[in-house]
C-alpha positions, 0 to 999 in steps of 0.5 A: 499498499506504499507505492499506493500512498506515496503515487497518490500524494507525491512530496509528501512521506508516508505518514504525513499522508496517512495523517492528512487522510485520516484527518479528512476521514478517507481512506485510500485503496488499491482494486485488482480486478484480476483478483478482485482484490481491494487492498486499504489504508489503515484508515479504512478500520475507522472509516467502516466501522460496522462492516468485516474487513473480510468485506471491503477486501473483494470487489465483489463482497463489498458490491453485495452491500451496495445501494441503491444499485450494486453494479455502479462501481464497474459501470463507472469504470467501464465508462472511465475508459469509454471516455478515455481519461479512466477517472471517475467519481460515484456516490452509493450507500453501504448497508452496514452488516451489524447495525443495518444503517447506510453509510453514505459514501463518495469514491474517486479514482483513477482506472488503468487499462491493459493493452486490450483496454480491459480494467486491470488497476484502480487507484483511488479514495473513499471518504464518508459523506453520510452528512450531505447525503442528509442534507440533500436528502431534507432539501429533496423532500423539502422540494417535494412535500408540503412544509406544512403536512409533509405530504406532497406538494402540488407540483409532485402530486400533479407528477404522480398523477401524471404517472398514475394515467399511464400506467393505468392507460398502459395496463387497462387498469383505472383509479380514481383522483379525487380533491378532498376540499374543507369546508369553511376553512376561512372561518376557522382562520377569521375566528382563530387565526391561521396558526389553528387553521394549520392544526386543523389542516395537519390533523385532517391530512393525519386522519386521511392518510390512516385511512388510505391503502398502501400505494395510494398517494395523497398530496396538499393541492391548495390551500385547503384542498387535498388529491388522492390517487386511488389505486386500482378503484373502481366507482363503487370503491370510489364511494366507498372510500369517499364516505370512510374519509368524510366520516372521519372527517367529521366525526371527531372535533378537533383538539387545539390551542383554542379549544375544540374545533368541527369541521367538514369536507366535500369530496369531488372525483373523477374515474381516471382514465375513463373520463379523463385522459390527461392530467388537466381533465383529471383536476379541472374535472376532481374541481368542477365536481368538486364546486358542484357538491359544495353548491349543493351541500357542504360534506358530501360527495360527488363523482364526475358524469358525462352531461351533454347540456354541460358539454354544448353550454361549453362550446357555446361559451368558447364560441361567444368568447371568441366572437366578444374578444373578436368584436372588441379588437375589430371595435364591433362592440357599439351603443344604442340610446333608450331615451328616459322621458320626463314623466309629466312633458315627455320629453327626454330627461337623458338617454340610457347607452346600451351595449350592442355586438355588430355580428359578421352578417350585419345583425346586432346582439343585445345586451340581454344576449352579451352581459350574462354570457361576458360576466359568466366568463369574465371579459366584462370588464372590457366590455365595460371598459369599451362602452365607458369610451364610447359613452364620454366620446358621445359625450364630449361630441355633444354638450346638451346631452346627458347619458348613462351606462351600466356597470357590472358588479366587478367593474364597481371595484375594478382600479383599471376602470378608474384610471380609465374614467379618471383620465377621461375626465380630466381630458374633457371637463364638463362631461362628469356632469352629465354622466350617470352610473348605474349599478344595481341594487343587488351590487349596492348590497353586497358590500354596503361600505365599498359601494359607498367609497365606490358613490363617493369617487363617482359624485366627487367628479360630478356623476351622479348614480342611479340604482338599476332594478330597485325592487329585485333585491333587499336593498333598505331605504336606510342603505340608499340614504346611506349611499347617497344615490341620486336616482333610483329606478324601479325594476320593470317587473313591478311597474309592466301590470301597475294598469291590472295588478293592485299589488304592484301598484301599491309598491311602487307608489310606495317607492315613489313616495318614498324616495320622494321623502329621500330626495331621491329622483325615481324612473319607472321601467318597462312602461308599456302604455299610456294608463300606466304612463299616466298612473305614474305621472300622477303618483309624482315619478320623475321619469319613465321608460319602456315602449310607451316612450320608445325603445333604443335605436342605435341613432343619436336622436339628440343630432335629429330629433326625428330620430327619436324612436317611436312609441311602441303601439299596443 
């Protein structure tokens, strides 16, 4: 062994080299391939304390303890020789013969070959690398697992889902992918704090884990959701398993630092690959089913099923989305104007701007065809921005006209909308005073403080605020006074039959009287006939709108009074 040390540490004496190796926790060796004999320096005994000297003296014997691949050393030698350099570096584990513990080894060396290119001699150094390996393992675990529950994180859960789909497809088997959502976790956050909510999450994860079979996979999908991959699971098996999870979660309270907490969970699942061919389909359908189950009843289970009507509606949504986006890009979102008349003089007070969409064939889609779909698909903000541009342009071009526009609930809190209106008002002085912004009653009651801030900002511009479809929701007159609205538009469902319904007459007359007491102007929508118009005038209604006074038109009646829509007959 003297020659090995002197070759590996030229310029040092043998004792010096031995001291250096000992200080570094290393040992040098020479492996004679033909005899399979490994000769070690003295430091080997201190490194391999739980492995017999006879085992480490043979390459074949040593290989029996190597993990995870026994042939890693011979493979490394072959690659080293093939590369022409002969040097190599590998890492492996050695299973101790006495304690069964695994020592992690880093080995580096040089392989010498004969004239035929076959390995004949290896000279190298090994050192214990268990601490670094443990750190690497811990980092890998942290990268793959959720820090709160210790389960797989979302990235590796989805990677496991992809592997399961590939395996199920190859072997023609099936499994269930479940999403388990903790119900009302936000309430626990608000009531007790996030630390208590984390305790609940950890305990629920433990209960779910205790009810899984070997081979099933679990991960934390999001804040309040866990994803499960239940291997070899039929539809009936999934139903039984889901009930097992639900019972395990709800039947016992969860002890926490702040006291016991009772929670339930809801489960949505899909059978894979029968109803989901890839990860996106599996996740989307499980999520969709979970959401549907929550809407019906918290604490329940639902399994995804094909639905012809739902799929057809989605195809329509995709088509309409494309049409709306294209129309926005091509400036085919336009406005029509419906007159709002003084109830007594029947002269125009202002005009309501209604959204229209020009189609390729020249036909117009009306607001009821556009707005609900745009709201559902998240496009209404873009539509509202375009309508605002059009209305401000009309007001700037016609100094004597007053216009109103409707905005959706989401737009009331949209900072980009505020940026747009502020810049437009600054660019066109005097326009704000002739703009009326209509918000629906259902928006007004969702968050009174937010809506009051919205109203205040608009009124600071000089604009007026109208509550649309008043009577359809539950806004109290006390809230109306708090909001400081200028106009109340009475829901047409109560107005259209006042000539024939005593109940509707009493309701509308009461609304008008109360609004006047609060100093709020009133508009009656859907006024159908002259008899209704006269009643509203006599009750003190300020404005009327509907078939009696003329429906919406793309013409601009303030430019040509003759173009004012004619009242409907009959």
